[in-house]
Structures are given as structure tokens and as C-alpha cells.
N, C-alpha and C positions, 0 to 999 in steps of 0.2 A: 822637552826630550828626544832621545837621537829617534828617529822614524827606520824602522825594520826596512832592510834593502827588498824591492820585491821579488817574490817570487819566479825564477824562469815561467813556472806551470801560467802566471797568472799576466805575463808579456803581451802589449797589443796585439790582435791580430795584423799582418803587411794591409796596407791599402794598395790595391791594383789596379790599374785605370785601364780603362777600353782603350785601347787606339784608335779602333775608325771614330769612338765619339771625339777624336781630336780633328779628324779631316771633314767627315761627313755631318751636312745639313741637316736639321729636323725636319723626320717626316721620311727620307730620301728613301727610296723602294731599294733597299740590298737585292733583290733577285733581277731588276736593271743593269744595275754595275758586274754582278756575273754577268748575265749579258752580253754586255759590252766587254768582258775581261777586264773591268778593272778592280773588280775581287775576284778572287781563286775560287773554283765553286764549295770549298770549306770556310769560303767567309772572310780570309784573309787577305790584308793590305800589303805587296812587296815595296819594294824603293822603286823600282819604276812605276808601275800603277800610283803610288802615291804624288811620283813627279806628273804623272798624265793627267790625274785627278786635279792639280793644282793650278795645271796649266789651261786643263777645262775652265773652272771658276775663273779665272782671267778672263778668260774670253765672254762668259756668260757678265761676269760685270761691265763692258760695255753695251753689251745687249740689254739687260735690265735695265736700266734708265730707257732705254726708243722702246720697250714693251708699255711702262709705265705713264710712259708717255700718249700711245695711241689708245691705251687701254682708259687713263682721264680724261683724255680726249672724247673721245667717240663711243666708248662704252664695251666697245667689241676689237675682234684683232683680229686678220689674217697674216700668219706667216708663212711663204715660202721657201725652202729650203734647197735651193738648184745642184745635182748631182748629189744626191744624201747619201749616196753609198749605203751603213747600216741605219742612218739616222742618225749616228752619234747625238748629234749637236740638236737635231729637233726633241729626242725623249729627254737628254737632259733638261732642256728650258723646259719640257712641258712640267717634266716630274719637280723641277725647284720654284716654277715662276705659275705655271700655267691650271694646275690640274684641277685648282680651286675656284678659277676663275672663269667662269661659264661662259664669256663671250667669246672666249678666245682659241681659237681655232689653228692647226698647224699642218701644212702641206707637205710631203716629200717626193719629192722629185726624179727620178732615176731612171736609166733606160735596161739595168740589168735587171729582168724578171724577175731570178729568182733573190736578190737582195728586196724588192718590191714586197715579194711573197713573205719574206721571215721579219720583214719590220709591220706589217698586217698582223700577222700571227700573236707576234712580240705585245702587240698595241692593245689587241685583244687577248690576250693571257694576264695584261696587266692592269687590265680597264681603265684605258687612255683612249674613252672613245672619240673625240674630240680631235682623231688625229689621220689623217686620208696620206694613202701613197697611190703614185700615179707615176704606171710606165711610162716615157716621151719622155720626146727632143722636148732644147726651150724650144722648137717651130711649133711643135705639137702642140706644148704646152699654155702655148702667147693664145691659142682658140679652143683651148679644150671647155669641155660647157664641164667636168668637173671642177675648172677652176673657177672663182669668183671675179668678174670681170674686171674688178678693183685688187692689188691686193698692199696689203700697208709694208709690211716687211720684208724684204727678198735679203735672205745670206747664201753667200758659194764660198766655200771653203774647201782651200785646196782643188779649188777646179783648175783644170792641166789646162796650158797655152790658149788657145781661144773660147775654151766655155767661160771663162768669167767675163769675156765681150759680149756670149752669147746670152748670159745669166743679166746683164748689163742690158741689152736689148730690152730682155721679157722684162724688165724692173720698170724699165720708160713706157712700156705697151702694158703696164700694168698702174701705172701712175702710183709707183710705189713711194710712198712717205719718206722710209729709213731702207737702205742699201747698204749692208756688211758685206766685206770682199779679203777674200784671202787668196792673193793670185797666185800659182803656183807653174814652174817650167815654163815659162814664156818664150816660144821659140820662132813664132811669124816673124814678127817686127827684124830680130839678129837675121831671120834668111832675105829678105828684103834688103836688109847692111849689105851681107854678104854680096846677093847675087847682083847687085849695082856697086857695086867697091871699085872699081875700075876707071867707069864712070864718075862715080863720086869726088876721085882724086882729082880730076880736073875742074871738077867744079865749087869743089868749098873745100879752105883749109880744115874744118872741123872734120872732113874724113879720117883727120888721123888718131881723135875718140877711138874710132871702131877699126884699125888699120891689123891689130894683130888678133886672130883667134879666138882667145881667151878674153878681150877685148869686147870684140864686136858681141860677143854671149853675154858679159855681161854689163856693157850698154845696151846691148838690145831689152836686156831683161827691165833696166831702170826707166829706159824710156818709154817701153810700152806700160808701163803705170802712171809715169808720167802722161801720157796721150791720152789713157783713159779717166784719170781727173781733169783735164779740160776738156774731155769730152761728157762727165758728169756737169762740170761748173756751169758748160755752155746751154745746158738744159735746166737750170735754176737751181743745183745742190751745191749746197756748203759743206765741204769737202773735208776730211782730217786723215789726213795718214800717220801713222805710228806702229814699235813694235809690238806684236803680240805677244810674242814670250822673246827671253834671254838668246844673242845669237848661239849660246853654248847649245840650243838644245836642237833648233832647227834653222837654216839658213835660207828655208821659204817662209819669213816671217812677216813681212808687211801688209797692217794690218790694214785696209782703207774702207771707211763709212762717209757714208753721202747722205743729208736730211734737207731735204728739197724745200727751199723756202721761198722759192718762183722769182727771187731776183738774180738772176743771169750777169756775171760781169760782161760787158757790153762788149771785150774783146776775148772773149775765150774762146768763141769758134775762130776770127782772124786767128787770132796767135795756134789755133792748132793747125789750123791749114799752113800755115807760114810756118811752122816745124818741119810737114810733111815735107815740103816743095825745099827748105833752104837742105835737108838730109837724103835729098833723093830718096822720099819714099809715098810720093804721089800716089802710088796703086792701090794706098792702104787709105784712100777718101773714104771711101764704099766703105771699110769696115768704121770707122772712128767716124762720120761723119752722115752717114746714113740719118735716117729719118725713119723713125722706131713702128714699128707693123702699127696697126688697128686692129 
């Protein structure tokens, strides 16, 4: 028998999907994402913030196994985020991975007092008791009684120019197991290359690499991270260098992840010193070859 056609008023209701459910993790704090301006005040996610959130998740995928390694081995974890700013990274890591893990603690280190106070207030409002914030320079933080004598993980994201080097010195002094760096705006090495450019022409034909101003800037930026990797290797770290996000999103895109194994290549220090001498950068030996403060 032929079935009658369904009445219009019996048609199934349309199914609506929550666009936030497609991108947010279970239990993720909506209030936190609003405070970080990833969500709008009415809880919406625009295209720019969707892309921003995906980039955060991508970075967290690099850091999550480091958290698991330390917690699995020790049961406790301390993470220090240098140049924390609004403590964007620290809050996301705590919210996604650490708020249920009682042995984990995050320290945000920042020199701007107003940002430190805002982060403290936000952590209290969200009920994140194992987040602490310190108004201090790197040198001050190394000897600060507000921080433990050793730190498991040190992060420094978009730390401008020598701030990345300062974070490395902090990590070495605190005997960090893991170091995660996203360097930014490296200008110091390029400035030294530029200062000695004429003398370098008579010393090595390699000076052609940085003869033109644009090449000086770009080569100086690249060379800075090469020297940092050798420095970390000379202190017994295994180093991985990769892209943080696609180049279409940011040119400040290099991610350096270092894990202490204690097995330093025998010639890492010698190669580092040889590069500085060959490129007429001996005055930087104090930065890249110095012993970390105790």
C-alpha cells in the first residue's frame, strides 16, 4: 500500500550544532577564553580567534608530552614561563592539562607589574591555586626565594632579542629538564656583524653572507638560533628545531625544544667558539659561552 506523504507539520526539526563544541576541549574554561580574548564577551568564536586557538593547541601538543614525562617520572612538576605577559600560555596549559594534577605548579615571570597583578586576580577568580606570578627580571628570578631551586620546564615564547638568552641562562641555572623557546626579533648578533663588517671583509670571504643590510638582519637572526642550539648542546641538551605554525601566520616561527640528557657532544663548545671567531664575533663569547649563575 502506498504510504501517504508526510505532513509538513510532522517534518523533523533541523539539527543545530554548537560551533564551539567543534573546537573547545572538554571542561575548558569559557571565562578564561573570554579573558584571553579568544572568545567574545557573548561567547562567540570568530575566524581570527578560531585560527589563534588552533595555533595554541598546536603549541600545546609539543608541550603536553613534556608535562606527561615529568609527572610520570616524578609525580610533581614545576614550569616557569619567562616573559609571560598576560600568561596566555600558562593559563591554557593549566586549564587543559594541569588543573586536575595536584603535583603541578606554574610560575609566570614578568617585569610589568600591571600584568602580574591582572594574572594574579584572574587565577584567583578562576580557582587556579597552583599558579603563581612574579614581578622580576631573569637575573632576579634566578635567586628569588619565590621560586624553587630547580625547575622542570622553562618556556619563553616570543621573547624579544636577548630575553631568550636570559631565559636560557635561567633554565641552565635551575637545571631544567626541558626548555621550550620561540625566539623573536634577534638583533644583537646582527648589530655585532654590522659593527665589524669592514674588518670581516679582510678576514673571511664568508662575510659576503652578510654584506647587504637585509642579509645582515636575516643571517644574524638565523645565526643567533644556531649559536643558542650549540650552547644548549654544550650543556647536555638534545635539541629539536621545527616550525611553530605555518609561515603564512607568522615570520617569528622557529620553535626550539631542548631536553637534558647529560650527553653533550664533545665538540659542541669548540664548534661554537670556532664560529664566533670565524665570523668575527668574539665579543659575544661572554653571552654564549658563559657559565650559568648558581
